[in-house]
C-alpha positions in Angstrom: 39.8 18.3 20.9 39.5 21.1 23.4 40.7 24.5 22.5 42.1 26.4 25.5 42.7 30.2 25.5 45.1 30.9 28.3 48.0 33.0 29.5 51.3 31.2 30.3 52.0 33.2 33.5 48.4 33.2 34.8 47.8 30.9 37.8 44.2 30.5 36.8 45.2 29.4 33.3 47.9 27.1 34.7 45.4 25.2 36.8 43.5 24.1 33.6 46.7 23.2 31.8 47.9 21.2 34.8 44.6 19.3 35.0 44.6 18.5 31.2 48.3 17.3 31.5 47.5 15.1 34.5 44.6 13.6 32.5 46.7 13.3 29.4 43.9 15.1 27.6 44.7 16.5 24.1 44.0 20.2 23.5 45.0 23.1 21.3 46.4 26.0 23.3 46.1 29.6 22.2 48.2 32.1 24.1 46.3 35.3 25.1 48.4 38.0 26.8 45.9 40.0 29.0 48.7 42.5 29.8 48.6 43.5 26.1 44.9 43.7 25.9 44.5 40.5 23.9 41.5 39.4 25.9 39.7 42.7 25.3 39.4 42.6 21.6 35.9 42.3 20.0 36.8 38.9 18.7 37.7 37.5 22.1 34.8 39.3 23.9 32.4 37.6 21.5 33.7 34.3 23.0 33.9 35.5 26.6 32.2 38.8 27.5 34.1 39.0 30.8 37.3 39.3 28.8 39.2 36.8 31.0 41.3 33.7 30.6 41.2 30.8 30.8 38.5 30.0 28.4 37.8 26.5 27.1 36.0 25.8 23.9 34.4 22.4 24.6 32.7 22.1 21.2 32.3 24.4 18.2 31.0 27.7 19.4 30.5 26.6 23.0 32.7 28.1 25.7 33.3 27.7 29.4 34.9 30.5 31.4 36.0 30.6 35.1 39.0 28.3 35.9 37.3 26.2 38.6 34.2 25.6 36.4 36.5 24.4 33.7 38.4 22.2 36.1 35.1 20.6 37.3 34.1 20.0 33.7 37.3 18.4 32.4 37.6 16.3 35.6 34.1 14.7 35.3 34.3 11.0 35.1 38.1 10.9 35.8 40.2 10.1 38.9 40.4 13.8 39.6 36.7 14.0 40.5 35.7 12.4 43.8 33.3 9.4 43.6 30.9 10.1 46.4 28.4 13.0 46.8 29.9 14.3 50.1 33.5 14.1 48.7 32.4 16.0 45.6 30.9 18.6 47.9 34.1 18.8 49.9 36.1 19.3 46.8 33.8 22.1 45.8 34.1 23.6 49.3 37.8 24.0 48.8 37.5 25.3 45.3 35.1 28.0 46.5 37.6 28.7 49.3 40.3 29.1 46.7 38.3 31.7 44.8 37.2 33.8 47.7 40.2 33.6 50.1 43.3 32.5 48.2 43.1 33.9 44.7 41.9 37.4 45.5 44.9 37.8 47.8 47.9 35.7 46.8 46.7 35.7 43.2 46.4 39.5 43.2 49.8 39.9 44.9 51.3 37.6 42.3 49.8 39.5 39.4 50.8 42.9 40.6 54.2 42.1 42.1 55.4 39.5 39.6 53.7 40.3 36.3 53.0 44.0 36.1 56.0 46.3 35.7 55.9 48.9 38.5 53.0 47.0 40.1 54.4 47.2 43.6 54.3 51.0 43.5 50.8 51.0 42.0 49.4 48.8 44.7 51.2 49.8 47.9 47.8 50.6 49.4 46.5 47.1 48.9 49.6 45.0 49.7 49.1 45.0 53.4 45.6 43.6 53.1 46.7 41.0 50.6 49.4 39.8 52.9 47.2 39.6 56.0 44.4 37.8 54.2 46.7 35.6 52.2 48.5 34.4 55.3 45.1 33.7 56.9 44.1 31.6 53.9 47.4 29.7 54.1 46.9 29.0 57.8 43.5 27.4 57.0 45.2 25.2 54.4 48.0 24.4 56.8 45.6 23.4 59.6 43.8 21.0 57.2 47.0 19.5 55.8 48.4 18.7 59.2 46.0 15.8 59.3 45.2 15.2 55.6 47.4 14.3 52.6 45.1 16.1 50.2 42.1 18.4 50.4 39.3 16.0 49.5 38.6 12.3 49.2 42.1 11.4 50.5 43.5 11.7 47.0 44.6 14.3 44.5 41.5 15.9 43.1 40.6 19.1 41.3 40.5 20.8 44.7 44.3 20.3 45.0 44.8 21.6 41.5 42.7 24.7 42.2 44.7 25.5 45.3 48.1 24.6 43.9 47.8 27.2 41.1 48.6 30.2 43.2 50.0 28.6 46.4 53.0 27.4 44.5 53.9 31.0 43.4 53.3 32.6 46.8 57.0 33.0 47.5 57.4 35.0 44.3 55.2 37.7 45.8 56.6 38.2 49.3 54.8 35.3 51.1 57.1 33.2 53.2 56.1 29.5 53.4 58.8 28.5 55.9 56.3 28.4 58.7 53.9 26.2 56.7 55.6 22.8 56.6 52.4 20.9 55.8 51.7 23.1 52.8 55.3 22.7 51.5 55.0 18.9 51.9 51.7 19.0 50.0 53.2 21.1 47.2 55.9 18.4 46.8 53.3 15.6 46.7 51.4 17.4 43.9 54.7 17.9 42.0 55.5 14.2 42.2 52.2 13.2 40.6 52.7 11.4 37.3 52.0 13.7 34.4 52.7 16.9 36.5 53.9 19.9 34.4 55.2 23.2 35.7 53.7 26.6 34.9 56.5 27.2 32.4 55.8 24.1 30.4 54.2 24.6 27.0 52.2 22.1 25.1 53.5 21.3 21.6 50.4 22.7 19.9 50.3 26.4 20.7 48.7 28.9 18.3 49.6 32.5 17.8 47.2 35.0 19.4 46.6 36.5 16.0 44.6 33.3 15.2 41.9 34.5 17.5 41.1 37.4 15.1 41.6 35.1 12.1 39.0 32.7 13.3 36.3 35.3 14.0 
């Protein structure tokens, strides 16, 4: 069984939980609150030197970091992974786009405006850039979705899960999706997928963060 170290309110962590839920894949969840420094302890850093979540233990002592790498791993051999070489490349293309255009802007705005107390005041200098670049990323997605139901292979894939993670919380951090009807329709399609779970959903098997130290 997988062991997933994640933070409930993290979009990157949610992407992995959503993929595992859609695949009905069993896993043990360990909540790690990065705002309280729980990912910077010596015990956690021994597992992931970057001190980030999500982190997936795929077998005893073997860990995968980076949300989209984890998505690619868990999707292998499942309907969430495209069948053909070019479709797999297209899925990766959108997953790379998510990490360099969407997550650094909408993801950053979500973190500072929605999760960090006083974050808006701390990041006033960056907010304008996040908004400009975030809207530009949304427009790229909107243009694609005007003529496609999904982002790759004409079906729900890990590319959609990667992009859904932060797009669905964009309106919590000042982005207005009213002028992006194709994106809003796509969000609803993802949410109607059998097995879909929201960011607030918690798996039954969740360990206390203290267990990280206990296992070391």
